[in-house]
TIKE-695966 format. One line per field, with one value per residue (C-alpha): residue number from 1; residue in three letters; z, y, x. Coordinates in nm, 2 decimals, padded with zeros to 4 digits. Example, Ala and Ser with C-alpha at 12.3 -4.5 7.8 and 13.67 -1.06 7.14 Angstrom:
i = c(1; 2)
aa = c(ALA; SER)
zz = c(00.78; 00.71)
yy = c(-00.45; -00.11)
xx = c(01.23; 01.37)
% end
This chain:
i = c(1; 2; 3; 4; 5; 6; 7; 8; 9; 10; 11; 12; 13; 14; 15; 16; 17; 18; 19; 20; 21; 22; 23; 24; 25; 26; 27; 28; 29; 30; 31; 32; 33; 34; 35; 36; 37; 38; 39; 40; 41; 42; 43; 44; 45; 46; 47; 48; 49; 50; 51; 52; 53; 54; 55; 56; 57; 58; 59; 60; 61; 62; 63; 64; 65; 66; 67; 68; 69; 70; 71; 72; 73; 74; 75; 76; 77; 78; 79; 80; 81; 82; 83; 84; 85; 86; 87; 88; 89; 90; 91; 92; 93; 94; 95; 96; 97; 98; 99; 100; 101; 102; 103; 104; 105; 106; 107; 108; 109; 110; 111; 112; 113; 114; 115; 116; 117; 118; 119; 120; 121; 122; 123; 124; 125; 126; 127; 128; 129; 130; 131; 132; 133; 134; 135; 136; 137; 138; 139; 140; 141; 142; 143; 144; 145; 146; 147; 148; 149; 150; 151; 152; 153; 154; 155; 156; 157; 158; 159; 160; 161; 162; 163; 164; 165; 166; 167; 168; 169; 170; 171; 172; 173; 174; 175; 176; 177; 178; 179; 180; 181; 182; 183; 184; 185; 186; 187; 188; 189; 190; 191; 192; 193; 194; 195; 196; 197; 198; 199; 200; 201; 202; 203; 204; 205; 206; 207; 208; 209; 210; 211; 212; 213; 214; 215; 216; 217; 218; 219; 220; 221; 222; 223; 224; 225; 226; 227; 228; 229; 230; 231; 232; 233; 234; 235; 236; 237; 238; 239; 240; 241; 242; 243; 244; 245; 246; 247; 248; 249; 250; 251; 252; 253; 254; 255; 256; 257; 258; 259; 260; 261; 262; 263; 264; 265; 266; 267; 268; 269; 270; 271; 272; 273; 274; 275; 276; 277; 278; 279; 280; 281; 282; 283; 284; 285; 286; 287; 288; 289; 290; 291; 292; 293; 294; 295; 296; 297; 298; 299; 300; 301; 302; 303; 304; 305; 306; 307; 308; 309; 310; 311; 312; 313; 314; 315; 316; 317; 318; 319; 320; 321; 322; 323; 324; 325; 326; 327; 328; 329; 330; 331; 332; 333; 334; 335; 336; 337; 338; 339; 340; 341; 342; 343; 344; 345; 346; 347; 348; 349; 350; 351; 352; 353; 354; 355; 356; 357; 358; 359; 360; 361; 362; 363; 364; 365; 366; 367; 368; 369; 370; 371; 372; 373; 374; 375; 376; 377; 378; 379; 380; 381; 382; 383; 384; 385; 386; 387; 388; 389; 390; 391; 392; 393; 394; 395; 396; 397; 398; 399; 400; 401; 402; 403; 404; 405; 406; 407; 408; 409; 410; 411; 412; 413; 414; 415; 416; 417; 418; 419; 420; 421; 422; 423; 424; 425; 426; 427; 428; 429; 430; 431; 432; 433; 434; 435; 436; 437; 438; 439; 440; 441; 442; 443; 444; 445; 446; 447; 448; 449; 450; 451; 452; 453; 454; 455; 456; 457; 458; 459; 460; 461; 462; 463; 464; 465; 466; 467; 468; 469; 470; 471; 472; 473; 474; 475; 476; 477; 478; 479; 480; 481; 482; 483; 484; 485; 486; 487; 488; 489; 490; 491; 492; 493; 494; 495; 496; 497; 498; 499; 500; 501; 502; 503; 504; 505; 506; 507; 508; 509; 510; 511; 512; 513; 514; 515; 516; 517; 518; 519; 520; 521; 522; 523; 524; 525; 526; 527; 528; 529; 530; 531; 532; 533; 534; 535; 536; 537; 538; 539; 540; 541; 542; 543; 544; 545; 546; 547; 548; 549; 550; 551; 552; 553; 554; 555; 556; 557; 558; 559; 560; 561; 562; 563; 564; 565; 566; 567; 568; 569; 570; 571; 572; 573; 574; 575; 576; 577; 578; 579; 580; 581; 582)
aa = c(MET; THR; LEU; ILE; SER; GLN; LYS; MET; ARG; GLN; LEU; ALA; PRO; GLU; LEU; ASP; PRO; LEU; ARG; ILE; GLY; THR; GLY; TRP; LYS; ASP; GLU; ASP; LEU; SER; LYS; PRO; GLN; ILE; PHE; ILE; GLU; SER; THR; PHE; GLY; ASP; SER; HIS; PRO; GLY; SER; GLY; HIS; LEU; ASP; LYS; LEU; VAL; GLU; GLU; ALA; ARG; LYS; GLY; ILE; ARG; ASP; ALA; GLY; GLY; TYR; GLY; ALA; ARG; TYR; PHE; CYS; THR; ASP; MET; CYS; ASP; GLY; GLU; SER; GLN; GLY; THR; ASP; GLY; ILE; ASN; TYR; SER; LEU; VAL; SER; ARG; GLU; MET; ILE; ALA; ASN; MET; ILE; GLU; ILE; GLN; ALA; ASN; ALA; THR; PRO; PHE; ASP; GLY; GLY; VAL; PHE; ILE; ALA; SER; CYS; ASP; LYS; GLY; MET; PRO; GLY; ASN; LEU; ILE; GLY; MET; ALA; ARG; VAL; ASN; LEU; PRO; SER; ILE; VAL; ILE; PRO; GLY; GLY; THR; MET; ALA; ALA; GLY; PRO; LYS; LEU; LEU; THR; LEU; ASN; GLU; LEU; GLY; VAL; TYR; SER; ALA; ARG; TYR; GLU; ARG; LYS; GLU; ILE; ASP; LEU; GLU; THR; LEU; ASN; TRP; ALA; LYS; LYS; ASN; ALA; CYS; PRO; SER; CYS; GLY; ALA; CYS; SER; PHE; ILE; GLY; THR; ALA; SER; THR; MET; GLN; ILE; MET; ALA; GLU; ALA; LEU; GLY; LEU; ALA; LEU; PRO; GLY; SER; ALA; LEU; LEU; PRO; ALA; ASN; SER; PRO; ASP; LEU; LEU; ALA; TYR; ALA; TYR; GLN; SER; GLY; LYS; ARG; ALA; VAL; GLU; LEU; ALA; LEU; GLU; GLY; LYS; LYS; VAL; GLN; ASP; ILE; VAL; THR; MET; ASP; SER; PHE; GLU; ASN; ALA; ILE; LEU; VAL; HIS; ALA; ALA; ILE; SER; GLY; SER; THR; ASN; THR; LEU; LEU; HIS; LEU; PRO; ALA; ILE; ALA; HIS; GLU; TYR; GLY; LEU; SER; ILE; ASP; GLY; ASP; THR; PHE; ASP; ARG; LEU; HIS; ARG; ASN; ALA; ARG; PHE; ILE; LEU; ASP; LEU; ARG; PRO; THR; GLY; LYS; TRP; PRO; ALA; GLU; VAL; PHE; TYR; TYR; ALA; GLY; GLY; VAL; PRO; ALA; ILE; MET; GLU; GLU; ILE; LYS; PRO; PHE; LEU; HIS; LEU; ASP; VAL; MET; THR; VAL; THR; GLY; LYS; THR; LEU; GLY; GLU; ASN; MET; ASP; GLU; LEU; LYS; GLU; ASN; GLY; PHE; TYR; GLU; LYS; CYS; GLN; LYS; TRP; LEU; ASP; ASP; PHE; ASN; GLU; ARG; ASN; HIS; LEU; SER; LEU; LYS; LYS; GLU; ASP; ILE; ILE; HIS; PRO; TYR; ASP; GLN; ALA; LEU; GLY; VAL; ASP; GLY; SER; ILE; ALA; VAL; LEU; LYS; GLY; ASN; LEU; ALA; PRO; GLN; GLY; ALA; VAL; ILE; LYS; HIS; THR; ALA; CYS; PRO; LYS; GLU; MET; HIS; VAL; ALA; LEU; LEU; LYS; ALA; ARG; PRO; PHE; ASP; SER; GLU; GLU; GLU; CYS; ILE; ASP; ALA; ILE; LEU; HIS; HIS; ARG; VAL; GLU; LYS; GLY; GLU; ALA; VAL; PHE; ILE; ARG; TYR; GLU; GLY; PRO; LYS; GLY; SER; GLY; MET; PRO; GLU; MET; PHE; TYR; THR; SER; GLU; ALA; ILE; SER; SER; ASP; PRO; GLU; LEU; GLY; ARG; ALA; ILE; ALA; LEU; ILE; THR; ASP; GLY; ARG; PHE; SER; GLY; ALA; SER; THR; GLY; PRO; VAL; ILE; GLY; HIS; CYS; SER; PRO; GLU; ALA; GLN; SER; GLY; GLY; PRO; ILE; ALA; LEU; VAL; GLU; GLN; GLY; ASP; LEU; ILE; GLU; ILE; SER; ILE; PRO; GLU; ARG; LYS; LEU; ASN; ILE; VAL; GLY; VAL; LYS; GLY; GLU; ARG; LYS; THR; PRO; GLU; GLU; MET; ASP; VAL; ILE; LEU; ALA; GLU; ARG; LYS; LYS; ASN; TRP; LYS; PRO; LYS; PRO; ILE; LYS; TYR; LYS; SER; GLY; ALA; LEU; ARG; MET; PHE; HIS; GLU; HIS; ALA; ALA; SER; PRO; MET; LYS; GLY; ALA; TYR; LEU; GLU; PHE; ASP; GLU)
zz = c(-02.13; -01.83; -01.56; -01.21; -01.07; -01.28; -01.18; -00.81; -00.85; -00.94; -00.63; -00.37; -00.40; -00.13; -00.32; -00.56; -00.29; -00.06; -00.33; -00.43; -00.06; -00.09; -00.38; -00.69; -00.96; -01.11; -01.44; -01.25; -01.13; -01.47; -01.55; -01.49; -01.13; -01.03; -00.68; -00.60; -00.30; -00.16; 00.15; 00.16; 00.51; 00.73; 00.85; 00.67; 00.36; 00.14; 00.18; 00.25; -00.12; -00.26; -00.25; -00.56; -00.74; -00.64; -00.79; -01.11; -01.14; -01.08; -01.36; -01.59; -01.49; -01.55; -01.89; -01.99; -01.90; -01.55; -01.20; -00.93; -00.57; -00.32; -00.04; 00.21; 00.43; 00.53; 00.64; 00.92; 00.88; 00.98; 01.01; 01.26; 01.47; 01.45; 01.78; 01.96; 02.01; 01.74; 01.48; 01.58; 01.41; 01.07; 00.90; 01.04; 00.90; 00.55; 00.63; 00.78; 00.47; 00.25; 00.47; 00.45; 00.07; 00.07; 00.29; 00.11; -00.25; -00.18; 00.04; -00.25; -00.63; -00.84; -01.20; -01.17; -00.94; -00.91; -00.63; -00.51; -00.26; -00.21; 00.08; 00.27; 00.37; 00.18; -00.16; -00.08; 00.12; -00.19; -00.42; -00.19; -00.16; -00.53; -00.61; -00.35; -00.48; -00.84; -01.02; -01.35; -01.19; -01.22; -00.97; -00.94; -00.76; -00.55; -00.63; -00.44; -00.24; -00.36; -00.21; 00.04; 00.04; -00.04; -00.18; 00.18; 00.21; 00.51; 00.51; 00.62; 00.95; 01.11; 01.04; 01.18; 01.49; 01.55; 01.50; 01.75; 02.01; 01.97; 02.01; 01.66; 01.56; 01.76; 01.82; 01.57; 01.29; 01.38; 01.39; 01.05; 00.90; 01.07; 00.93; 00.58; 00.51; 00.40; 00.18; 00.01; 00.00; -00.16; -00.06; 00.10; -00.17; -00.18; -00.29; 00.03; 00.06; -00.05; -00.37; -00.43; -00.41; -00.64; -00.89; -00.83; -00.91; -01.25; -01.30; -01.24; -01.52; -01.29; -01.34; -01.66; -01.82; -01.67; -01.39; -01.09; -00.86; -01.03; -00.82; -00.62; -00.72; -01.10; -01.34; -01.52; -01.21; -01.23; -01.60; -01.52; -01.26; -01.51; -01.78; -01.52; -01.43; -01.80; -01.84; -01.54; -01.72; -02.03; -01.82; -01.66; -02.00; -02.13; -01.82; -01.79; -01.42; -01.25; -01.22; -01.60; -01.62; -01.35; -01.39; -01.25; -01.54; -01.42; -01.08; -01.23; -01.43; -01.10; -00.92; -01.20; -01.18; -00.80; -00.86; -01.10; -00.86; -00.54; -00.40; -00.03; 00.15; 00.26; -00.09; 00.02; 00.25; 00.01; -00.33; -00.18; 00.01; -00.31; -00.51; -00.26; -00.35; -00.71; -00.61; -00.68; -00.46; -00.43; -00.15; -00.07; -00.30; -00.60; -00.52; -00.47; -00.80; -01.00; -00.84; -00.91; -01.20; -01.24; -01.29; -01.03; -01.23; -01.04; -00.86; -00.60; -00.23; 00.01; -00.17; -00.44; -00.47; -00.59; -00.45; -00.59; -00.74; -01.04; -01.11; -01.34; -01.51; -01.61; -01.77; -01.47; -01.48; -01.86; -01.88; -01.62; -01.83; -02.15; -01.99; -01.88; -02.17; -02.29; -01.96; -01.93; -02.03; -02.29; -02.38; -02.04; -02.05; -01.87; -01.77; -02.10; -02.28; -02.45; -02.37; -02.19; -02.51; -02.70; -02.42; -02.43; -02.80; -02.78; -02.52; -02.74; -03.03; -02.84; -02.70; -02.34; -02.30; -02.46; -02.20; -01.92; -02.05; -02.03; -01.66; -01.60; -01.77; -01.54; -01.23; -01.33; -01.38; -01.04; -00.86; -01.06; -01.18; -01.51; -01.45; -01.74; -01.76; -01.75; -01.42; -01.27; -01.46; -01.57; -01.90; -01.85; -01.95; -01.69; -01.40; -01.04; -00.95; -01.12; -00.87; -00.81; -00.48; -00.22; -00.11; 00.09; 00.34; 00.48; 00.74; 01.09; 01.21; 00.95; 00.80; 00.61; 00.52; 00.61; 00.39; 00.33; 00.09; -00.01; -00.23; 00.10; 00.30; 00.32; 00.13; 00.44; 00.59; 00.29; 00.45; 00.82; 01.14; 01.44; 01.81; 01.90; 02.13; 02.17; 02.29; 02.35; 02.29; 02.04; 02.31; 02.49; 02.17; 02.03; 02.37; 02.37; 02.01; 02.06; 02.37; 02.23; 02.46; 02.15; 02.02; 01.67; 01.55; 01.72; 01.56; 01.74; 01.76; 01.82; 01.85; 01.93; 01.68; 01.41; 01.32; 01.60; 01.85; 01.83; 01.48; 01.29; 01.34; 01.17; 01.33; 01.14; 01.42; 01.52; 01.16; 01.12; 01.44; 01.31; 00.95; 01.05; 01.30; 01.13; 01.33; 01.39; 01.05; 00.89; 01.18; 01.32; 01.19; 01.30; 01.27; 01.36; 01.30; 01.26; 00.95; 00.83; 00.67; 00.30; 00.40; 00.60; 00.50; 00.65; 00.75; 00.85; 00.81; 00.87; 00.84; 01.01; 00.99; 01.17; 01.41; 01.78; 01.91; 01.70; 01.84; 01.55; 01.60; 01.65; 01.99; 02.09; 02.02; 02.33; 02.41; 02.24; 01.98; 01.65; 01.37; 01.00; 00.74; 00.37; 00.11; -00.19; -00.06; 00.09; 00.43; 00.78; 01.05; 01.41; 01.39; 01.74; 02.11; 02.35; 02.06; 01.99; 01.65; 01.64; 01.37; 01.21; 01.38; 01.72; 01.66; 01.58; 01.92; 02.11; 01.95; 02.01; 02.38; 02.40; 02.23; 02.51; 02.77; 02.56; 02.63; 02.42; 02.56; 02.71; 02.45; 02.42; 02.30; 02.46; 02.23; 01.91; 01.57; 01.70; 01.89; 01.56; 01.38; 01.66; 01.61; 01.23; 01.06; 00.82; 00.81; 00.70; 00.41; 00.29; 00.32; 00.68; 00.55; 00.76; 00.72; 00.87; 00.92; 00.66)
yy = c(02.69; 02.80; 02.53; 02.63; 02.50; 02.74; 03.03; 02.94; 02.93; 03.30; 03.38; 03.18; 03.23; 02.97; 02.70; 02.61; 02.58; 02.38; 02.13; 02.11; 02.03; 01.75; 01.59; 01.76; 01.85; 02.19; 02.06; 01.89; 02.22; 02.33; 01.99; 01.92; 01.84; 01.54; 01.48; 01.10; 01.02; 00.67; 00.49; 00.30; 00.19; -00.12; -00.09; -00.40; -00.61; -00.38; -00.10; -00.27; -00.32; 00.02; 00.16; -00.06; 00.10; 00.44; 00.38; 00.24; 00.54; 00.77; 00.60; 00.66; 01.03; 01.07; 00.90; 01.13; 01.44; 01.51; 01.49; 01.28; 01.39; 01.12; 01.19; 00.93; 00.90; 00.54; 00.39; 00.16; -00.20; -00.28; -00.65; -00.58; -00.35; -00.59; -00.66; -00.37; 00.00; 00.06; -00.02; 00.30; 00.50; 00.32; 00.54; 00.87; 00.77; 00.81; 01.18; 01.22; 01.08; 01.31; 01.60; 01.52; 01.50; 01.84; 01.98; 01.82; 01.90; 02.25; 02.36; 02.34; 02.37; 02.06; 02.02; 01.67; 01.38; 01.00; 00.84; 00.49; 00.29; -00.06; -00.08; 00.00; 00.37; 00.43; 00.41; 00.62; 00.86; 00.92; 00.94; 01.21; 01.39; 01.39; 01.53; 01.81; 01.92; 01.88; 01.82; 01.64; 01.30; 00.92; 00.64; 00.32; 00.05; -00.16; -00.50; -00.81; -01.07; -01.43; -01.70; -01.94; -02.32; -02.48; -02.13; -02.00; -01.63; -01.40; -01.36; -01.72; -01.64; -01.51; -01.85; -02.04; -01.82; -01.86; -02.24; -02.25; -02.06; -02.31; -02.59; -02.73; -02.72; -02.74; -02.47; -02.63; -02.59; -02.23; -02.16; -02.32; -02.08; -01.78; -01.87; -01.93; -01.67; -01.39; -01.53; -01.21; -00.83; -00.68; -00.62; -00.92; -01.17; -01.13; -00.87; -00.67; -00.30; -00.28; -00.48; -00.30; 00.05; -00.05; -00.15; 00.17; 00.38; 00.22; 00.22; 00.60; 00.64; 00.75; 00.44; 00.29; 00.03; -00.31; -00.19; -00.26; -00.56; -00.73; -00.98; -00.76; -00.97; -00.95; -00.79; -00.65; -00.43; -00.28; -00.21; -00.04; 00.18; 00.28; 00.37; 00.56; 00.77; 00.86; 00.94; 01.17; 01.39; 01.40; 01.49; 01.77; 01.91; 01.88; 02.06; 01.80; 01.79; 01.52; 01.75; 01.78; 01.40; 01.27; 01.33; 01.19; 00.95; 00.83; 00.75; 00.57; 00.35; 00.28; 00.19; -00.05; -00.22; -00.23; -00.42; -00.66; -00.75; -00.76; -00.50; -00.41; -00.22; 00.03; 00.16; 00.33; 00.54; 00.60; 00.69; 00.95; 01.11; 01.11; 01.25; 01.53; 01.66; 01.69; 01.88; 01.58; 01.42; 01.04; 00.86; 00.52; 00.58; 00.62; 00.28; 00.12; 00.26; 00.14; -00.20; -00.29; -00.53; -00.51; -00.85; -00.98; -01.18; -01.21; -01.54; -01.43; -01.45; -01.36; -01.41; -01.64; -01.92; -01.80; -01.57; -01.23; -01.33; -01.47; -01.15; -01.01; -01.36; -01.34; -00.99; -00.77; -00.46; -00.45; -00.79; -00.69; -00.38; -00.59; -00.79; -00.49; -00.27; -00.18; -00.01; 00.20; 00.56; 00.48; 00.84; 00.94; 01.07; 00.88; 00.95; 00.80; 01.10; 00.87; 00.77; 00.45; 00.30; 00.38; 00.22; -00.10; -00.13; -00.07; -00.34; -00.60; -00.50; -00.50; -00.85; -00.77; -01.06; -01.31; -01.20; -01.25; -01.60; -01.70; -01.60; -01.80; -02.11; -02.07; -02.04; -02.35; -02.55; -02.44; -02.53; -02.84; -02.66; -02.61; -02.27; -02.09; -01.71; -01.77; -01.96; -01.63; -01.36; -01.51; -01.41; -01.15; -01.41; -01.66; -01.41; -01.53; -01.28; -01.04; -00.77; -00.62; -00.70; -00.45; -00.30; 00.01; -00.05; 00.22; 00.26; 00.39; 00.21; 00.37; 00.68; 00.77; 00.41; 00.11; -00.12; -00.50; -00.70; -00.94; -01.16; -01.26; -01.31; -01.64; -01.64; -01.74; -01.40; -01.18; -01.15; -01.19; -01.09; -01.10; -01.00; -00.73; -00.81; -00.48; -00.45; -00.13; -00.29; -00.54; -00.73; -00.82; -00.91; -01.15; -01.32; -01.39; -01.52; -01.75; -01.90; -01.94; -01.70; -01.55; -01.74; -01.82; -01.55; -01.26; -00.94; -00.86; -00.49; -00.33; 00.05; 00.36; 00.25; 00.51; 00.79; 01.02; 00.73; 00.56; 00.63; 00.37; 00.05; -00.28; -00.55; -00.82; -01.07; -01.05; -01.10; -01.40; -01.55; -01.54; -01.65; -01.94; -02.07; -02.35; -02.27; -01.90; -01.80; -01.86; -01.76; -01.43; -01.09; -00.83; -00.46; -00.18; 00.18; 00.06; -00.10; -00.43; -00.56; -00.62; -00.98; -01.00; -01.24; -01.33; -01.16; -00.83; -00.48; -00.18; 00.20; 00.23; 00.61; 00.83; 00.67; 00.61; 00.89; 01.13; 01.00; 00.78; 00.52; 00.25; 00.41; 00.36; -00.01; -00.22; -00.59; -00.78; -00.52; -00.68; -00.60; -00.63; -00.70; -00.71; -00.69; -00.72; -00.43; -00.25; -00.22; -00.20; -00.13; -00.16; -00.31; -00.42; -00.41; -00.70; -00.94; -00.78; -00.61; -00.24; -00.02; 00.23; 00.51; 00.34; 00.28; 00.65; 00.75; 00.48; 00.59; 00.96; 00.88; 00.69; 00.97; 01.21; 00.99; 00.93; 01.09; 01.06; 00.86; 01.05; 01.14; 00.85; 01.05; 01.38; 01.50; 01.42; 01.28; 01.09; 01.39; 01.59; 01.30; 01.29; 01.66; 01.69; 01.35; 01.35; 01.08; 00.73; 00.75; 01.07; 00.92; 01.02; 01.28; 01.58; 01.86; 02.20; 02.47; 02.74)
xx = c(01.57; 01.78; 01.77; 01.66; 01.99; 02.19; 01.97; 02.02; 02.40; 02.39; 02.17; 02.37; 02.75; 02.81; 02.64; 02.93; 03.20; 02.98; 02.90; 03.27; 03.34; 03.08; 03.27; 03.12; 03.38; 03.38; 03.24; 02.95; 02.81; 02.68; 02.51; 02.14; 02.12; 01.91; 01.78; 01.80; 01.58; 01.57; 01.46; 01.79; 01.89; 01.93; 01.57; 01.44; 01.49; 01.28; 01.53; 01.86; 01.94; 01.83; 02.18; 02.26; 01.97; 02.08; 02.42; 02.28; 02.04; 02.34; 02.53; 02.24; 02.22; 02.59; 02.58; 02.29; 02.50; 02.36; 02.48; 02.30; 02.30; 02.20; 01.95; 01.81; 01.51; 01.47; 01.14; 01.03; 00.91; 00.55; 00.65; 00.93; 00.69; 00.39; 00.22; 00.40; 00.33; 00.59; 00.33; 00.15; 00.43; 00.37; 00.11; 00.25; 00.59; 00.45; 00.38; 00.73; 00.90; 00.70; 00.79; 01.16; 01.14; 00.98; 01.25; 01.54; 01.43; 01.31; 01.60; 01.85; 01.79; 01.74; 01.62; 01.48; 01.43; 01.46; 01.26; 01.35; 01.14; 00.99; 00.76; 00.45; 00.50; 00.83; 00.66; 00.35; 00.56; 00.78; 00.48; 00.33; 00.66; 00.74; 00.40; 00.45; 00.79; 00.67; 01.00; 01.04; 01.07; 01.06; 01.00; 01.21; 01.02; 01.26; 01.13; 01.02; 01.21; 01.24; 01.02; 01.17; 01.19; 00.85; 00.76; 00.73; 00.65; 00.64; 00.26; 00.24; 00.42; 00.10; -00.07; 00.24; 00.24; -00.13; -00.11; 00.18; -00.02; -00.30; -00.04; -00.11; 00.26; 00.58; 00.84; 01.08; 00.83; 00.77; 01.14; 01.19; 00.94; 01.10; 01.44; 01.33; 01.05; 01.28; 01.56; 01.66; 01.61; 01.30; 00.94; 00.76; 00.67; 00.29; 00.04; 00.06; 00.08; 00.44; 00.38; 00.05; 00.21; 00.50; 00.23; 00.04; 00.35; 00.37; -00.01; 00.00; 00.25; 00.54; 00.77; 00.90; 00.67; 00.73; 00.95; 00.72; 00.77; 01.07; 01.26; 01.50; 01.80; 01.72; 01.97; 01.67; 01.59; 01.94; 01.89; 01.56; 01.73; 02.00; 01.74; 01.54; 01.84; 01.89; 01.52; 01.53; 01.78; 01.57; 01.26; 01.46; 01.57; 01.21; 01.08; 00.80; 00.69; 00.49; 00.19; 00.20; 00.16; -00.08; -00.45; -00.77; -00.77; -00.43; -00.58; -00.88; -00.64; -00.45; -00.77; -00.88; -00.54; -00.59; -00.91; -00.75; -00.47; -00.68; -00.46; -00.41; -00.69; -00.42; -00.43; -00.75; -00.54; -00.25; -00.40; -00.64; -00.35; -00.14; -00.43; -00.47; -00.12; -00.24; -00.55; -00.77; -01.03; -01.05; -01.23; -01.37; -01.67; -01.43; -01.28; -01.62; -01.75; -01.45; -01.43; -01.79; -01.80; -01.42; -01.24; -01.00; -00.74; -00.41; -00.36; -00.10; -00.09; -00.25; -00.58; -00.42; -00.18; 00.17; 00.44; 00.49; 00.83; 00.64; 00.45; 00.73; 00.77; 00.40; 00.44; 00.39; 00.17; 00.17; 00.02; -00.25; -00.33; -00.35; -00.63; -00.83; -00.73; -01.08; -01.15; -00.83; -00.77; -00.50; -00.44; -00.29; 00.07; 00.35; 00.71; 00.83; 00.69; 00.44; 00.09; -00.01; -00.14; 00.19; 00.39; 00.18; 00.22; 00.60; 00.64; 00.48; 00.70; 01.04; 01.02; 00.92; 00.69; 00.93; 01.19; 00.95; 00.87; 01.23; 01.24; 00.92; 01.08; 01.38; 01.16; 00.97; 01.29; 01.43; 01.11; 01.00; 00.68; 00.50; 00.34; 00.20; 00.15; -00.22; -00.19; -00.06; -00.25; -00.57; -00.73; -01.01; -01.28; -01.14; -01.13; -01.10; -01.37; -01.61; -01.68; -01.33; -01.16; -01.28; -01.61; -01.69; -01.97; -02.18; -02.46; -02.52; -02.21; -01.99; -02.15; -01.83; -01.75; -01.55; -01.34; -01.34; -01.13; -01.42; -01.19; -01.02; -01.34; -01.52; -01.85; -02.04; -01.96; -02.06; -02.41; -02.43; -02.62; -02.39; -02.38; -02.13; -01.83; -01.64; -01.28; -01.09; -00.74; -00.60; -00.42; -00.75; -00.91; -00.64; -00.61; -00.99; -00.98; -00.68; -00.82; -01.17; -01.35; -01.51; -01.81; -01.94; -02.18; -02.00; -01.88; -01.55; -01.47; -01.13; -01.17; -00.98; -00.72; -00.78; -00.54; -00.64; -00.68; -00.34; -00.20; -00.40; -00.19; -00.25; -00.46; -00.26; -00.21; -00.58; -00.69; -00.46; -00.58; -00.93; -00.86; -00.64; -00.90; -01.10; -01.41; -01.41; -01.26; -01.60; -01.83; -01.72; -01.61; -01.36; -01.45; -01.21; -01.13; -00.77; -00.64; -00.50; -00.18; -00.19; -00.13; -00.45; -00.73; -01.06; -01.38; -01.22; -01.35; -01.13; -01.11; -01.45; -01.52; -01.57; -01.33; -01.40; -01.17; -01.37; -01.70; -01.79; -02.07; -01.81; -01.74; -02.10; -02.13; -02.23; -02.21; -02.50; -02.58; -02.70; -02.46; -02.57; -02.31; -02.40; -02.12; -02.36; -02.57; -02.26; -02.43; -02.28; -02.54; -02.63; -02.98; -03.06; -02.98; -02.92; -03.00; -03.34; -03.40; -03.49; -03.63; -03.38; -03.57; -03.54; -03.16; -03.12; -03.27; -03.06; -02.74; -02.81; -02.87; -02.54; -02.36; -02.47; -02.29; -01.98; -01.64; -01.33; -01.04; -00.75; -00.49; -00.25; 00.05; 00.13; 00.40; 00.59; 00.48; 00.18; 00.05; 00.06; -00.11; -00.38; -00.45; -00.43; -00.50; -00.79; -01.05; -00.93; -01.17; -01.00; -00.65; -00.55; -00.31; -00.23; -00.48; -00.47; -00.73; -00.74)
% end
């Protein structure tokens, strides 16, 4: 087999001298050429350490007879942008990362790829980009940060901040939390979007078994990076591209793992967008179908007790898969060149779980604990929940669907009849909640925050203000066409589709409308006006009349990336990827 890089050398006489000028040696030019893409940069802790993984992967590529070329497209941090207009750029940054990968990998010839990322949009952006360029490729997840003192993790900062605003704690306590919540590099140490998407990369079969969500400072992570570099050369020589590996069965496996870990609701944006690049269709209904009757078994924050640092110590993704093994497609192919089932058997034979136990013993000793693996990843028959972790609600308020993580929602709010309290900005809404101008029994709306409205930012501070309030946290709901952080908890419903900017019913809600929520029946409806119940037929007439008088808000962004997102973003329930008319 003649490698594409060698064919291109014959077509472009400038290629060799330009690469020599970059530092390539003459003998490197004839080796398998591997594209190393990472989100390394000083943007945040999840990307600040990735250069070390790049260099380890490069060593593995070199020792396998290849040459690794480093490319970078760093990502932004949702946490650093939270509560500002900067968060509006978060989701569109996923598309920009994918676009840069497409440009970088297709502009010059490569035989294989290594993709390294840790966080919320960096990992899905790389997964979209690698599918689009379709090289023989492998993913290296960048790992998770350590927990701070008293096992403090960043997701608790929202609670500390809300408590400070309510004068329940002093400034010294808040500042202590700020200074200790991020003690190392890596993704935030809870099952937020960053952690979830690392796990999804392995669950799809695109990362080495056991490599997702290791502690970022672990020597095992460096070893995985080295082995991944070696494997990238082998994949290039085998000619096995990612589109030869990933199938609908791969995505179903990933969604079942998502249910087991109570993964971030943002996964309902990312997996459909990734699947779209494979020519596959996944939407909210796919998630809802697979989550029904699935077992939720991972006791990690934000819905559980422990920091994400312990995930690897309990056996990581392989241990999750062992518990749900009867429901997985074990014959799917993976980047190892073996099936999922073969990988799982091999891990048990080569001492993987014994190694993880040693790390858990060390963690226990350092923190004066006596955690067992089963305290972190529960056995299937001792599950934390038996109906997955998310539900997709539909009705006349959300004809295309809306998403709730019901494992993080108080049971009192699983079935509710509430009065609508709409806001057209998050700032007005959070101020009303923090100062108790919102009453029990209200459904608080934040709208015009979908992809076309303002880029689909997170409503993290608002969700934390609600869930941390001892009174309102079990007595009101938040409904939005925006999205939530993977750290969000509470009675919060997002991705309401169609969004307000597109004229969805969420734009037509008025003060005092009766809102019906039923997670068991997957319902989200407007069932009354001014506190008075109406029949479904009457509501149809009322909403149609309101729609006649509705006008979209003026476009918030007149140019640039967010203007493009406004014009071309698909529905949140399809993944909010950029779509263009045929």
